[in-house]
N, C-alpha and C positions, 0 to 999 in steps of 0.2 A: 504494500500500500504506500502511495506517495501523494502529497498535496503540494501545490504551489501556495505558499502562505503569504507572500508579499513580493513586491519588487525590491531590489537592493536599495533603491533610492528612498524607499518608504521607511527604512530603519537606519538611522544615523549611528555612527560609531559611539558606543557608550550607552545605547538605548536598548530596551527590550520591549516585547509585545506579546500579548496573549494570542494564541491561534489554536487550531485543532488539526489533528491528523485522524480523519474519520470521526469517530466519536470520542477520541482521546484528547483531552485538553492538554495543550503544551505551552511552553514559554520559549520564545526565540530570542536569543541574546546576540548582540553584535559588540565585540570588544573594540577597544580603541585602535587596534591594528587593522580593523576592518573584517576580521573573521566572524563567521556566523556559527552559532551553536544552538541546539534544541534539546529541551529536557521536559520531563513530565511537569505539568503545572501544579502538582500536589507534592508538598513537602513530605519526605519519608518519616518525619517525626510525628506530626499529628494532622497532616493533610492540608496545611495552610496553602493558600493560592500564591505560588511563587511569583507570578506576574504582578502581584500587588506589593511585592517586596522592593528591594533596591539592588541595583548593580553598583557595587562599591569596590573598595580596596581593603587592605588589611595591613597589619604590622608585618614587617619583614626582618629576618635576622640581620644583626650587625656584628662587627668584630669587637665593638666596645661595650663592656658590661654597663647596663643602666641606660644605654642610649636607645631611644625610641625612633623608629623610622617607619613611615607610612609608604606603602608601595602597592604595586599590582592594581592600580586604579582601574575600576570598571571590569575587573576579572573575577569578582566574587559575588555570588548571588545569595542575598540574605532573605530568609523567610520573614514575612511581616508579623507572624504570630509570636514566635519565640526566639527569633534572632539566629536560628541555625544558619551556618554559612557553608556554601558549597563552591568549590573551585571550578569555574567554568572551563578553564583550559586544561584541567586534569579530569576530564570525563565526568564532571559533576560530583567529585568526591567531597565528603564532608571534611571541613578543616580539622575538627577536633577528633575525628575517627575516620581516617581515609579508607577503612575497610567498607564503609557504608557510602552509597552514592545515589544520586537521583537517576532514575531511568533516563537514558539518553537516546537520541535519534540521529540518523545520518542526515547531513545537510549538504546539498549540492547547489551550485550556482550555475544556471544555464540561461543564456540570453537575457541576463538581468533579472531573472526570476530566482527567488529563494525556494528551493524544493526540499521538503522534509520527507523522509521515508523511514520505515522500520527496518 
């Protein structure tokens, strides 16, 4: 199964949108480098609508103890209900427990169309 969910021009870098793949609700994310990703629109924690969350960044490791550094801007999908965070560029893996992940879907760009498939 595959669906054209939007045109590439309809989703700017750093944005996300709700869509569907057949009867399955999905969220489509576009990171700042222009790549597209698609995941289930239900958080694996308690089913929160991921498309109502935020596409944000997170703290990143540094070489200096006590130093805080924010990075990975617009690569982390945060659930609106309980703040669970998922790494968009790492197959939707949960930041606090990488063994768990959002169901993900294949995204292809053809002729300016964003096509999502299982």
